[in-house]
LUMZA-118716 format. One record per atom (N, C-alpha, C, O, CB): residue in one letter; residue number from 1; x negated, z, y negated; atom name. Coordinates in steps of 0.2 Angstrom, whole numbers, plus 5000, padded with zeros to 4 digits. Last residue first. Glycine has a CB too. Layout:
! residues N
type:seq:x:z:y:atom
a:NUM:X:Z:Y:CA
...
//
This chain:
! residues 69
type:seq:x:z:y:atom
v:69:4790:5478:5069:N
v:69:4794:5481:5068:CA
v:69:4798:5475:5067:C
v:69:4804:5476:5066:O
v:69:4792:5486:5063:CB
p:68:4778:5489:5077:N
p:68:4779:5485:5072:CA
p:68:4787:5484:5069:C
p:68:4790:5490:5068:O
p:68:4777:5479:5076:CB
l:67:4770:5505:5072:N
l:67:4776:5504:5077:CA
l:67:4777:5495:5072:C
l:67:4776:5495:5066:O
l:67:4784:5512:5078:CB
n:66:4761:5512:5065:N
n:66:4757:5506:5068:CA
n:66:4763:5503:5075:C
n:66:4761:5501:5080:O
n:66:4748:5509:5071:CB
d:65:4770:5525:5059:N
d:65:4765:5518:5057:CA
d:65:4762:5514:5061:C
d:65:4758:5511:5057:O
d:65:4760:5520:5053:CB
f:64:4773:5532:5068:N
f:64:4777:5526:5065:CA
f:64:4772:5521:5063:C
f:64:4771:5515:5065:O
f:64:4782:5529:5059:CB
r:63:4763:5542:5069:N
r:63:4763:5540:5076:CA
r:63:4769:5532:5073:C
r:63:4768:5527:5076:O
r:63:4768:5547:5083:CB
a:62:4763:5547:5055:N
a:62:4755:5544:5059:CA
a:62:4757:5538:5063:C
a:62:4755:5532:5062:O
a:62:4751:5549:5066:CB
e:61:4772:5554:5057:N
e:61:4772:5551:5051:CA
e:61:4768:5543:5055:C
e:61:4769:5537:5056:O
e:61:4767:5556:5046:CB
i:60:4769:5565:5065:N
i:60:4773:5562:5066:CA
i:60:4774:5555:5062:C
i:60:4775:5550:5065:O
i:60:4778:5567:5065:CB
a:59:4759:5570:5055:N
a:59:4756:5567:5063:CA
a:59:4761:5560:5066:C
a:59:4760:5554:5068:O
a:59:4757:5576:5071:CB
e:58:4767:5573:5046:N
e:58:4760:5569:5048:CA
e:58:4761:5567:5052:C
e:58:4763:5561:5053:O
e:58:4754:5570:5049:CB
n:57:4772:5584:5053:N
n:57:4775:5582:5048:CA
n:57:4772:5574:5049:C
n:57:4776:5569:5051:O
n:57:4773:5587:5041:CB
t:56:4763:5590:5054:N
t:56:4765:5589:5059:CA
t:56:4770:5583:5060:C
t:56:4771:5578:5064:O
t:56:4767:5595:5063:CB
l:55:4760:5596:5042:N
l:55:4753:5589:5047:CA
l:55:4759:5590:5053:C
l:55:4756:5591:5058:O
l:55:4741:5593:5050:CB
d:54:4767:5606:5037:N
d:54:4765:5598:5033:CA
d:54:4763:5591:5039:C
d:54:4764:5585:5041:O
d:54:4756:5599:5026:CB
e:53:4769:5616:5046:N
e:53:4776:5609:5047:CA
e:53:4774:5603:5043:C
e:53:4776:5598:5044:O
e:53:4785:5612:5043:CB
q:52:4758:5620:5045:N
q:52:4757:5619:5052:CA
q:52:4764:5615:5052:C
q:52:4766:5612:5057:O
q:52:4755:5625:5057:CB
l:51:4756:5624:5033:N
l:51:4752:5621:5033:CA
l:51:4757:5615:5041:C
l:51:4757:5609:5042:O
l:51:4745:5626:5032:CB
q:50:4768:5635:5035:N
q:50:4768:5628:5030:CA
q:50:4764:5622:5032:C
q:50:4767:5616:5033:O
q:50:4765:5630:5023:CB
r:49:4759:5644:5044:N
r:49:4766:5640:5043:CA
r:49:4766:5635:5041:C
r:49:4766:5629:5044:O
r:49:4770:5642:5040:CB
l:48:4753:5645:5031:N
l:48:4749:5642:5038:CA
l:48:4756:5641:5039:C
l:48:4760:5637:5036:O
l:48:4743:5648:5045:CB
q:47:4757:5653:5021:N
q:47:4755:5647:5021:CA
q:47:4750:5641:5026:C
q:47:4746:5637:5025:O
q:47:4753:5647:5017:CB
r:46:4759:5666:5029:N
r:46:4769:5657:5029:CA
r:46:4762:5651:5028:C
r:46:4761:5646:5032:O
r:46:4778:5657:5016:CB
p:45:4754:5670:5045:N
p:45:4753:5670:5036:CA
p:45:4759:5663:5031:C
p:45:4762:5658:5032:O
p:45:4743:5666:5033:CB
i:44:4762:5679:5057:N
i:44:4758:5674:5055:CA
i:44:4761:5674:5045:C
i:44:4765:5676:5041:O
i:44:4760:5665:5061:CB
g:43:4760:5697:5056:N
g:43:4765:5692:5055:CA
g:43:4761:5687:5053:C
g:43:4756:5688:5049:O
g:43:4771:5694:5051:CB
n:42:4752:5701:5072:N
n:42:4754:5702:5067:CA
n:42:4758:5696:5065:C
n:42:4760:5691:5069:O
n:42:4749:5705:5064:CB
g:41:4748:5701:5086:N
g:41:4754:5706:5084:CA
g:41:4758:5707:5077:C
g:41:4764:5710:5076:O
g:41:4752:5710:5084:CB
t:40:4741:5692:5090:N
t:40:4738:5700:5087:CA
t:40:4745:5705:5087:C
t:40:4746:5711:5088:O
t:40:4734:5699:5077:CB
l:39:4745:5680:5093:N
l:39:4745:5685:5099:CA
l:39:4742:5694:5096:C
l:39:4741:5700:5099:O
l:39:4739:5681:5105:CB
a:38:4747:5675:5081:N
a:38:4755:5678:5086:CA
a:38:4752:5683:5091:C
a:38:4754:5688:5093:O
a:38:4762:5670:5093:CB
y:37:4733:5672:5079:N
y:37:4740:5677:5077:CA
y:37:4744:5681:5081:C
y:37:4744:5687:5084:O
y:37:4745:5674:5075:CB
k:36:4734:5663:5091:N
k:36:4729:5668:5088:CA
k:36:4732:5674:5083:C
k:36:4732:5680:5084:O
k:36:4723:5664:5084:CB
s:35:4742:5652:5084:N
s:35:4739:5656:5091:CA
s:35:4735:5663:5092:C
s:35:4738:5667:5095:O
s:35:4734:5651:5095:CB
i:34:4735:5650:5074:N
i:34:4741:5652:5072:CA
i:34:4741:5656:5078:C
i:34:4741:5662:5077:O
i:34:4747:5646:5071:CB
v:33:4723:5646:5078:N
v:33:4722:5650:5074:CA
v:33:4731:5654:5073:C
v:33:4732:5659:5072:O
v:33:4718:5646:5067:CB
g:32:4727:5632:5086:N
g:32:4725:5637:5087:CA
g:32:4725:5643:5083:C
g:32:4729:5647:5086:O
g:32:4722:5635:5089:CB
h:31:4735:5626:5078:N
h:31:4740:5629:5081:CA
h:31:4735:5634:5084:C
h:31:4737:5639:5085:O
h:31:4745:5624:5087:CB
l:30:4723:5622:5069:N
l:30:4728:5625:5067:CA
l:30:4730:5632:5071:C
l:30:4730:5638:5071:O
l:30:4734:5620:5067:CB
k:29:4716:5610:5079:N
k:29:4713:5619:5079:CA
k:29:4717:5627:5072:C
k:29:4715:5632:5070:O
k:29:4703:5618:5077:CB
d:28:4729:5603:5077:N
d:28:4727:5608:5084:CA
d:28:4720:5613:5085:C
d:28:4720:5618:5089:O
d:28:4727:5603:5089:CB
l:27:4727:5598:5066:N
l:27:4731:5601:5070:CA
l:27:4731:5606:5075:C
l:27:4732:5612:5075:O
l:27:4733:5597:5073:CB
h:26:4718:5587:5059:N
h:26:4716:5596:5063:CA
h:26:4722:5602:5065:C
h:26:4721:5608:5066:O
h:26:4712:5600:5057:CB
v:25:4723:5577:5061:N
v:25:4721:5576:5066:CA
v:25:4716:5586:5067:C
v:25:4713:5589:5072:O
v:25:4716:5569:5066:CB
h:24:4731:5578:5047:N
h:24:4734:5579:5051:CA
h:24:4728:5579:5060:C
h:24:4731:5582:5064:O
h:24:4740:5574:5049:CB
r:23:4722:5570:5040:N
r:23:4721:5575:5037:CA
r:23:4723:5583:5046:C
r:23:4721:5588:5048:O
r:23:4726:5574:5029:CB
t:22:4722:5556:5035:N
t:22:4721:5558:5043:CA
t:22:4719:5565:5043:C
t:22:4714:5567:5047:O
t:22:4714:5553:5047:CB
a:21:4726:5555:5024:N
a:21:4729:5550:5026:CA
a:21:4727:5552:5034:C
a:21:4730:5550:5039:O
a:21:4727:5542:5023:CB
p:20:4717:5561:5016:N
p:20:4722:5564:5016:CA
p:20:4729:5561:5021:C
p:20:4734:5563:5022:O
p:20:4723:5565:5008:CB
d:19:4701:5569:5020:N
d:19:4706:5563:5019:CA
d:19:4714:5564:5022:C
d:19:4716:5567:5027:O
d:19:4703:5555:5022:CB
a:18:4701:5584:5018:N
a:18:4701:5580:5021:CA
a:18:4705:5576:5019:C
a:18:4710:5577:5016:O
a:18:4701:5582:5025:CB
l:17:4701:5601:5013:N
l:17:4697:5593:5008:CA
l:17:4697:5588:5011:C
l:17:4694:5584:5007:O
l:17:4689:5592:5008:CB
a:16:4710:5604:5018:N
a:16:4712:5602:5010:CA
a:16:4705:5600:5008:C
a:16:4703:5597:5003:O
a:16:4714:5610:5005:CB
i:15:4705:5607:5031:N
i:15:4710:5603:5029:CA
i:15:4711:5600:5022:C
i:15:4713:5594:5021:O
i:15:4716:5606:5030:CB
e:14:4694:5614:5026:N
e:14:4691:5611:5029:CA
e:14:4698:5604:5029:C
e:14:4697:5598:5027:O
e:14:4690:5616:5036:CB
s:13:4701:5626:5021:N
s:13:4698:5624:5016:CA
s:13:4698:5615:5018:C
s:13:4699:5611:5014:O
s:13:4692:5628:5014:CB
v:12:4708:5630:5032:N
v:12:4712:5628:5030:CA
v:12:4710:5624:5024:C
v:12:4713:5620:5021:O
v:12:4717:5633:5029:CB
i:11:4696:5633:5042:N
i:11:4704:5629:5041:CA
i:11:4706:5627:5039:C
i:11:4709:5622:5041:O
i:11:4708:5628:5042:CB
a:10:4693:5646:5037:N
a:10:4686:5641:5034:CA
a:10:4693:5636:5036:C
a:10:4697:5634:5031:O
a:10:4677:5641:5040:CB
r:9:4706:5654:5032:N
r:9:4702:5648:5029:CA
r:9:4698:5646:5028:C
r:9:4696:5644:5022:O
r:9:4700:5648:5026:CB
a:8:4704:5658:5048:N
a:8:4710:5651:5045:CA
a:8:4706:5651:5037:C
a:8:4702:5647:5037:O
a:8:4721:5653:5045:CB
t:7:4692:5663:5048:N
t:7:4695:5656:5050:CA
t:7:4696:5654:5051:C
t:7:4695:5648:5054:O
t:7:4696:5653:5051:CB
s:6:4695:5673:5044:N
s:6:4688:5672:5039:CA
s:6:4691:5664:5045:C
s:6:4693:5660:5041:O
s:6:4677:5679:5041:CB
d:5:4707:5680:5049:N
d:5:4706:5677:5040:CA
d:5:4701:5673:5040:C
d:5:4701:5668:5035:O
d:5:4705:5682:5034:CB
l:4:4697:5684:5058:N
l:4:4704:5678:5062:CA
l:4:4705:5677:5056:C
l:4:4705:5671:5055:O
l:4:4713:5682:5068:CB
e:3:4688:5692:5055:N
e:3:4685:5685:5055:CA
e:3:4691:5679:5059:C
e:3:4690:5673:5060:O
e:3:4677:5686:5061:CB
t:2:4699:5702:5040:N
t:2:4696:5700:5049:CA
t:2:4692:5695:5051:C
t:2:4692:5691:5046:O
t:2:4702:5698:5055:CB
m:1:4694:5710:5027:N
m:1:4695:5703:5033:CA
m:1:4693:5704:5036:C
m:1:4688:5706:5037:O
m:1:4693:5697:5034:CB
//
């Protein structure tokens, strides 16, 4: 296991333990890890891509939750 894999696992664990309503705030950390995977030339793990998509959707929904109707 590489240092990058360890970092990715730590961030995934942190997100898993976070409050579901605010876990999207960890999106920047996840973007950083995914960028590092891309720079290494290795594939980005599917779990990380899926988590990125989920958090992005949650962040978008959170923006619209505070809009008046």
